[in-house]
N, C-alpha and C positions, 0 to 999 in steps of 0.2 A: 343863813342865806336869806337875802331879802326876798319879799314876793315878787318884785319887780324882775329879778333875776330868772324866774321859773317860767317857762311857756305855759299858756293857758291850756288846759286839757279839756277837750270838748269831746265827748263819747258820743259815737254814731254807729250805725249798723253798717254804712256805706263808705268807711275809709278806703280810698283807693290806693293809697301808696303810704310807706312809712314816713313818720315825722320824727325828725331828729330832736332829740331833748339836750344831747351834749356830745362832744367829741373830745377825744384826747390821744394825741400822736396818730397812731394807725387804728384807733378804737372808736366805736360809735355806740351811743344807746339811743334806740329809737322806739317809739309806740308803733306797733303794727295792728291790722285787723285781727280782732279775736276770733278764733275759729269756733265752729259747733263742737258742742262737747255732750256726749253721753258717757253716764257712768254705769257700769255693770257691777252688781254685787251678788254674789251666789253663796249658798250654804256651802260649809267646808267641805272638800273632797267631792264635790259635785262635777266630776270630770266630764260626765256625758253632757250636762248642760253648757259647760264651758265650751267644749268641743261644737256644740250647736250654735251656740252664740258667736264663735268665731267664724264659722261657715257662713252664717248670715251677714256678718260684717265683711266677709271676704278677707280675713287676715288671722293667722294664728295668735290667740291671745298668749302672751309671753308668760312663762312660768317662773323665772328667776327675779328676785327682788330689783325692782326699779329698772327692769330692762325695758327697752323700747323696740317695737317691730313695726317696721314701716312697709305700706304698699301702696304705690301710686300717691294719692292724695289723702291717705288715711294713716294715723298713727294710733297704734294700741300700746298704752303705757301701764305697767304694773304699779299699783299705788298702795297694794295692802294684800294681805292673805285673801285670795279668792275675790279681789276687786282690782278692777281695771278702769281706766278712762280712754275713750276713744276721741281723737281729735280729727275733724274733718270740715271740709268746706260748708258753710251754714246752708248753702242750697241744697244740701244732700241730707240734711238732717231729717225732714219730714219723711222721705221715702225709706231712710233706713229704719227710723222708728216703725213706719207702718209694716215693713218687712220682719221686724222683731215682733210686733203684735200679733201678726198672723201665725207665729210659730212658737213663741214661748211666753211665759208669764210676764206681765207687764211689771210685776212687783220688783223685779230684779233691776229695772231700769230706772236711770233719772236723768231727764233732760236737763243739764246745767249750761246750756247755751245762753250768753249773756251775763253769765255770773262772774266772769273774769275778764280782768285787763291784760292785754299781752305785750311783751316788750322784748326786743331782741338786743342782745349785747354781742357785739361782733368785732373781732380784731384780735391783735397778738395781746392786748392788755385786758381781755374780756374777763379770763378767771380772777385777775387781780383786782378790777373793779368790783365784781361780784363778792369777793371774799372780805372786802371792805365792809359789807353789809351783812354777811352771814357767818355762822360759826362752823361751817364745814369746809374741809380741804379738798377744793374742787379740782386741784390739780390730779388727784386720784381717780378723777370720773372719765371713763371711757366714752367715745363716741356713741351715739345712739344709746345713751343710758341717762336715767334721771335721778333726781334727788328730792326727797320731800325735806325741805329745810323751812328756816325763817329768815326773811330779808327785812332788817331794820325792824324786827319783832312781829312782823306778819308772817303768818303760814303760807308758804309758796311752794308751786311746783317749778323745778328748774331742770330743763333738759339740754343736754349737749348734743348739738345737731351734727356739724361737720368738723373734721380735724383741719383740712387745709386752711379754710376760712376762719376757724376758731369761733364757731357761731353757738350761742348760748340762747335759749327761750325761756323766758320767765313768765309764768301764769300766776297773777296776783288777784285775789278777791277784788271785784271791781269797786266795792265800797271803800277799800282802802287804797285805790290805785294812786291817788294823789300823794300819799305818804311815800309808797314805794318808789314813785317817779321822782320825787325830791331826793330820796336816799340815794337811788342810782345817779342822779345827776350830781349831786355832792361828791359822790365817789370818783365819778368820772373826771371832776374837776380838781380833784386833791392831787398834788404833785408827789412824786416819788413812788417807789415799789413798796408792796406790803410784803414783809417777811415773816408774818405771823407763823406760817407752818414750815419754814425751813428750818434746818438744823442750826442750832445755836453756836456761835463761836465760842471755844473754851475761854474762860477768863484768864487774864494776864496772870502769870505766877509771881 
């Protein structure tokens, strides 16, 4: 793909609306404003601190691999054993960090705000577009569930949001956002369905 075919990406902290990168039939790929991100990392089996951190955040931290728990404008995502990422509006980050610092050790927290670019892939062809870029069968992913995978060779977090709209959120490292954006755009513009994970037809006798 030529450079002229790719929209210029200018990252700011005040994106007021999604910006479409590509559309295909009933599906669109767009850049959206990246949320505030706090990562919590605890010692193994520290259930007390996990409950305490969840109470401060106002949401129960998920216990199952790649589970997503939502409450109002906050999402808690399981990203590893005793590790979670909280996604919330940027304007709430400072107050939530202050609440944590009053009650728990700050060593368990990492403010990752600004470290990711955020893409939304929405529509009937969303899984097909994503699976052109990643090695995971996303058709098996339930709503309000995430996957840690690679898109175009870049480690990303992919969340399935809602079923009726078939909406997916992609969090990619900001330093590699151009590469991921180009891969998603190319996948959206590639015609035909991807049957990589579908049962293969038996060969003719």
